[in-house]
N, C-alpha and C positions, 0 to 999 in steps of 0.2 A: 459276544453276541454285538453284532454291526450295529454300530448307532444309526439312526432315520437321520436321512440329510434334512439340512434345513430349508426351510421355504421362503424366496425372496418375493414378496408384494409390493406391485408399485401403484401410483395414481389412487391410492385411499381419500376421499375427497371428504371433510367433514366441517360443517359451519365453524367460525370462529365463535369461542363462547362454549365450544361442546363441554361435556361432562368427561372426566376422566376415563371412563369407563367403557364411551361411545365407540372408542379406537379398537378396542380388545373385541367389542360386538361388531364392527365393522371387520375385522379381521377376519371371524368366525363366519361372517356372513358371505365375504369372498372365497373362502374356504370350503362352504357349505358342509359346516361342522358345528358343532356343539361349541360353546368358551372352556367347557372343560376338557377338550383335545387340546388345546393350545398350553404348552408346559410353561412357554415364554416367549416375549418378542421384544426386539431391541429398534429402536427408533434410529433409521440411517439418514436420512433426511426430511426435514420438515421444510415447507415454500408454502408463501400467502398467495392466494389467487384473488385478487380485488379488479378481475376483468368484469365480474357480474353485481356490481353496486345497484341497489342497497346491500346486498348480500356477500359477504365476504366468508373464503374458505382457507383453509388449511390442506395444504396435499401432501400427503406422507408415504414414505416408502420405507417398508419395515424387514427385517428377517426374523423369520419364525422358526422356534423350535416345537414339534409335538410330541404328544405323547405315543402317537402309533405310528405307522409307515406315511411318509411324507409322501411317497410316491403314489398310493392308493389316494389320498386325500387331492394330488391332484386332479387324477383320472374323473373323482367325483363331483370335482367343479369344472367338468368337460375342459379341461386345458389338459396341454400336453409338453412336457417340458421344452422342446423345440418348436413350442408355439411361436408366431413371428410377432405375435401381440406382446408378450413378453409380460403382461400385468402379473403372472402368477410361473415363477419356476425357480427349480433347483439352484438355491445358493451355494456360490463356489465360493469359499474362504480366498482372499487374495494371498499368494504365497511369496512372499518376498526371499529370494536367493542369497546367502550369504556375500560379500562380497570377497572376493579372492585376492589376497596380497600377491601385489609384482614381484618381480624377481630381483630388480637391483637394490641393492640396501644402501639406504639414503647416509651421506657421510655428514649432513646437517640436519637440523630441525627446520620444520616448514614453518615459515613465517607469514601469518597474517595481517593486511594493512587495512584496518577498519573493523569495528563491532557493532555493526548494523546487522541486520537479520542476515544476511547473506556471509556476513563475517562471522557473527557467533554460531550459526548451523555450520559453516563449514568445519569450524575450529572442534565444535562439539563430534561430529563424524570422525575425525581424524584422531581427535583424544580417546575416543571410544575403540580405536583400533590400535592404539597402541604407539602413536606418532607424535604426542607431546608438542603440540603448537605454541607456537608463541605469539600473541595478539597485540600490535601496537595500534592504540586510538589516540589519535591527535587532542581529541575534545575528553571530556571529563567523566568521572562515572555518575552514575544517574541521579546519585542524590544530590553532588556538587553543583551537577549540571543545573535541577531544578531550581537550585537557590540561585545560579546567575540566569537563568532565563527569567526568573519572577523579580529580580533587581530592575532587568532590562525594561520588563513591561509596566513596571512602576515609576522607573526614573529617566528612562531612555538611554542608561549606561549599556552600550553593548560590548561583552566579553566576546573577542574577534575569534577566540577557539573552545568556546562552550556557550552554544545556542541551539535556537530549534532545529538547525541541520547538523551541526556537529556535536558528537558525543555519543556515549553508551547507548546503544538501542538503536542509533540511527533519527533519522526526521521522523519515521513513523511513530516513534514512542511520545511525540509531543503531538500528536494529531487525533484520530480517531481510533485507532487500532484496527483498522479495518482490514479484514482477512478474504474481502473478495476478489475474484482472479478468472481472468478468462481463460487462461491456461489451463490446459490438461494432461495431469502427471500423477502418477502414482505415488511420487514421494510426497505429495498436499498431504498425505494423510501420516506423514513422518512429520513433516513440519509443525500439524495441528496437535500430533500426539506428543513433543517436546514442550508444546505451548501449556496444554493439560497437566502435564506431571510438574510443570515449573509453576501450577498456580490459576493459570486460564480459565475460564468456566468452561465444563462439560458439553454445555451445549452448544459449541463452536464445531465439535465432531458432526453436528447433523442436520444444525439452522441453514437456511440456503443463505443468508447473508451475513456471514458471523462477524463481529467484532468484539473487542475485548475493554476498550476504551482505554484513554491514558494514565487514568489512575491505576488502574489493575496492572497496565501493562509495563509500567515503571518495576513493581513488584516481581512480573514476570521475569523480566531482565535479568534483576539482580540476580534470581535462582537459577537461569541459566549459566550468569557468571560462575558461580557456585557449583554449578556441577561440571565446568570446564575443569577448574581448577581442583577438585576432586578428583579427576578422571587425570591429572598430570600437566594439563595445559598453565600457559603463564598468560597475563593479561596486563598491560601497562599500559595506563593513563595521563594523558599529557603528554604523550610521546607521538609528536611529529616527523612523519617520513621527509629526509631532505633530498636524498638522492637514492639512486639504483648502479651499481656496478655491474655491467655489462661485458664481458670479456670473449669474443667472437661469437656473438650473440646466444651467449648463456650467461643468464644470471649468478652470478659470485656471490654478491652481498648486497645488503638494504643499509643505508645509512641513514640512522633514526637520531632525531637530533645532531650531538658531534658523534655519534657511538656508529660504529661500524660491526654488523653481526653479518658473518657469514652464514651464508643460505643458499642453495641451488633449487627451491621452491619457494616462490611469492604469490599468495593470492593476494591480487587487488580487488578489494571489496571497499571503495573510497566514499563511496556515496557520489550524489550527483552538485555538490555544493563546494566539492575541494578544486575550487577552479587553479590554484596554485601548482598543485598535485598534476594536473593536466597537462601544466605548462612543464611542468619537471619530465612527465612522459615525453611530451613532442619533443622537448629538448634533446632526450636519448634517441630519438630517432625511432619509439614505440608507432608502429602503425596504426593508424585512426583515421576515421574520415568525418565530417559534418554530418549532422543530423537532422529532421526536421525537429520543431520545437513547438510551443504554444504560449502565447501572453493573453494574459485578461483580467479579469478583476474577481472579487469576492462578492457575492450578493446574498442580503439578509432578509428574510421574512419571519413574521412572528411563525413560529413553530405551529400554532393551532390552526392559519390559516391552510398550511402545509396537510394538516392532519384531517382538517374539513374536506379538501380536496382528494384526496387520497384514500381514505377512508368513510367519507359519508358519513352515514349514521350511527358508525362506530367510531368517530373522532375521540372520542373519552375513554373510550375502551382502554384501560390498563395494561391488560395483556399484548395489544397490539405493540406497545412502545409508541416512541416518535417516528413519525412517516417519512418515508425516504424518497425522493426522485431520481433517474438519470434519465438526461434528455440529449438528443444530437439535433443539428439542425445541419442538413448536407446543403452544399453548395447549388445554386439552382440561377435563374434568370437575374434574381435579384441581390444576390450576394455571390462572388465568387469565391468562398471559402466557407469550408465547416466548421461550426460550433457544438461546442459540449461542453455539459456539466462534468466537473471532476471532483472527487474528493468533497462529496458531498456530507455534512456534518449535521444529522438532525440533534435539535438540543442542546448546541453548542455555543463555541465562540469563535472570533475571525481572531487570529494571533498574528504580531509582529514576528517576522521569522527572517529577518537579516540576517547575513555573516560576513558580511564585509561591510566598511564605513561608509559612509555618506550613500546610501542606498534604503530604499524601503521595499519590503518583500511581505507579501502577505501569505497566509497558509490557516486550514480552518483545524480545530480540535475540539473534540468531544471526550466528556469522561461516561464511563460504563452504563450511568442511566440514564444518559441522554436527556437531562428532566429541564435545562436551560430553557429560555425565552424563546430564543430564536433558532432558526435553522439557518446554514450558510451554505454556501457550495462556490467554489471556483465555476467563471464561466469563461472559456480559452477560445483563441481560434488559433489554428495552426497555421506555422510559420514555417517556409521552407529555405533551405540553404542559399537562393537564388533571392531571397527578400533580403537578408543580409550580406549580400555582395559576395557570396562564396561561389566562384568559379574552379575548374582545374589548376592547380598550382599554387593556389594561394592557402593561406594557414586554415586548418580545420576548427581551429579555436575561435573562428570570426565569431559564431555562434556565443561565444562567453561574453565578447564586446557587447553586441547588439542588444543583450539581456541586460547588463550592466548598464546601459547607455540609458534604458528605461527604468529600470531601477534609480537610477539617479535623478533623474526628471522629478519621480514620483517623490524622493528625499526632499528636494527642492520646492516643489509644489506643496509639502505637506506641513513647511517652515521649517527646514534645515533643522529638525531636532527628534526622527525617527516618527512624529507624526505622519499617520497618510492621509492621503486626499482624500475624502470620501462623497460623494454626489448622490443626491438623490434619482429614483427612477424617473421621477415626472420631468425633472430638471434635464438629465440626459437624454432624453426620449425628443426635448423638446429643443436642445444641444444650447442649454443657458446653462451656466454656475449656478451651482447650490450657494446662497449665501446663508444658513440656517439650518441645522439638521436637530440643533436641541428641541425638547417638547415636541417632538414626532415621534407618531406610532410605534415606529422601530427606534429603538435605542442601541446607537451603534455601540460593536463591542471588544472593539481593538484597544488595545493598549500599547503602548501609553496614550493614546488619544488621537482623534481625526480632525482634519481642518477641512471645512468645506470650500467646493474648489470643482475646477471643469476638467474632468479625467479626459478629456482629449489631449488635454497637454501633456501627458505624461502617458499616450498609446499612440502607436502607427495608428493613421488616418483609416486606413481601410479596417482597422481591429475593430476601431470604434463603431464605424458605420455595420458590420457585421453583427458585433454586441448588439446592438441597438435595434436591429431585423429580428433577431434573434431572439430576444426579451419580448417583443411583441408576437412572435410565432409560439414561445413557449406559454404566454399567458393565454391561448388558445386549448391548449393541453394541460395546462395545469391551473384552473381556476385562480384567480388572483396574484400569478407568477408577474404580470405586469404591474402590480399595485403601484402607483405612485411615491407612496411613503415606503416603500422596500430602498435599502440601502446598498451602493456599490462603492467598494473601499478598492483602492489600487495599489499596488499592481501584483498581480500572480504570475509569477516568471519560474517556478520552480516544476513544474509537473513531471520534466524527466531529465536526463541527461542530455547535454549539448555535443557529445560526439559519441561514437561508437566504437572501439579500440578492438581492431580487429582480431579474430581468433580462429584456432582451427576446430575442428570436430570435437578435439577430445577438451577443450576450454583452454588450451595455450595461445599465446599471441603467436599470430604469422610469423613473426620475425625476431622474437626473443623468446629462448626456449628457457623455460622454466617459471616461466611468467603467465598468470593466470587472472585475465580482467574478468571480474564477475559483479553479478548482481545490476542496479540500477546505474550505479556511475559507469559502468562499462558499456551501458546502454543496450542490456539486453534482459532488463526487466521493469516492472513497472509498477510495484507496491511491496508490502512487505510479502507476502506469499511467496510471489515469483522469484525475488530477490533472494529469498531463504532456499527456495527450491534450485537456483541456478548457484548457491553458495555447497548444497551438497552434492550439485554434480561437480564443482570443481575438486573438493575433499575426493570423491569416489574416484576423479581421474588420477589424484596422486596416489591414494590407496590401491590402486589395479596396477599401478607401476613400478611402486616401490615397495620397499619393507623398511619399517622403524628402525632405526638405530638400536 
């Protein structure tokens, strides 16, 4: 007996706070049938529609299994399978074709440099296909790394090889575990499935803006590592790549610490803060280009203020969680730079994220509960290569020196002890330094501490001007964003890679065969999910070209 096809229903709109059975009722109403005809349903997507406050709505997309012929139900609801409206249609289960192994037998095991999302995903996929990859991570495993980071935040003692930027899981492990992405790719579902199998909440499979939280993500990362090892892969922490051996444009080996490991395939998933590794690749004439950057600050508000603005009368509704925002101010006659918020962390903290001596770098972090007092977000301004002096023929690494310059100015302004310079919004808008931040409406969360200052001294003048105008503008879109007691903490400089390593369509370097620049560090991704997808694609390229040993 042929099984009745399943039906996909989109745009089911229900008020926030609805009873659990209301979704089943809405499904039956859409199909113009009784609840008894619905055998089961699965939520595919759920988003929040807050455009018509005070009422807020959840918008669902579901897949329904019916007890009788689904085609008849489609006709009964006056829909056709090919209806352009597509609110109700036959659901076609995505079919993923198995990867076909290539024809060339590998001489050596593939090597992966970096155990962030790109590196881990690439390693897992390779291991699943029998390639037994070897992963080298310069930083420490996530447990040791957490201890090193905690010591830095408490004492200001920075471990240059184990910090927020470097170590197992990558920079995102000590952020918010945000899984939102602008890319569209069928591999996104595979990334989510890996995470769920490793212990992430199942809701990430369907909610519109999924996040894991740094507390749960640490456990997920460890479970991914264990799966890799069970599949025959190896991973080594505290192992820093020192060099690569290239002969006639082909990778021959990688030098890790003082050991030479023969390999013809290296996935470089180094993240965007491995600045010395960029320098090594440049010396080896690996083709790369300068890239646009962003510089700015972290801004902290009371989370309750953001909830009020975004949720209205639902601001205390626990089911909604902490409210988020994403804001962009495009350049106009007042400012010649776009300004945007980045890596918004509801109910979180601003964290010290330096990875080099004598520099202050800020980032944001939330736990899964997102239940702390402050909301924080980066507010950054676009920086073009011309801004940091790049012209054809100059080093593509000039952007690194430019960012380092402002990080060191922030270090000096903060007191030469990894305290961060901070300023009240009301003082920033009035072009005057803050002299007192204690006993303020908003308590700064950055550790090891903040120093009241004038942030213009650690920002390019045009960046400060653009931020000032954007704060005023954003205050018109989110009530209270321009709150005088909100706190700005500097500087935010690690939004993306400072370079883009040139590569071919198959992911290989344009001038070094067997070298696969991958993820955020290579300049091709901008977050956990996009980096993970990029890692999977690099692994696919190797799998479809070679056969394992």
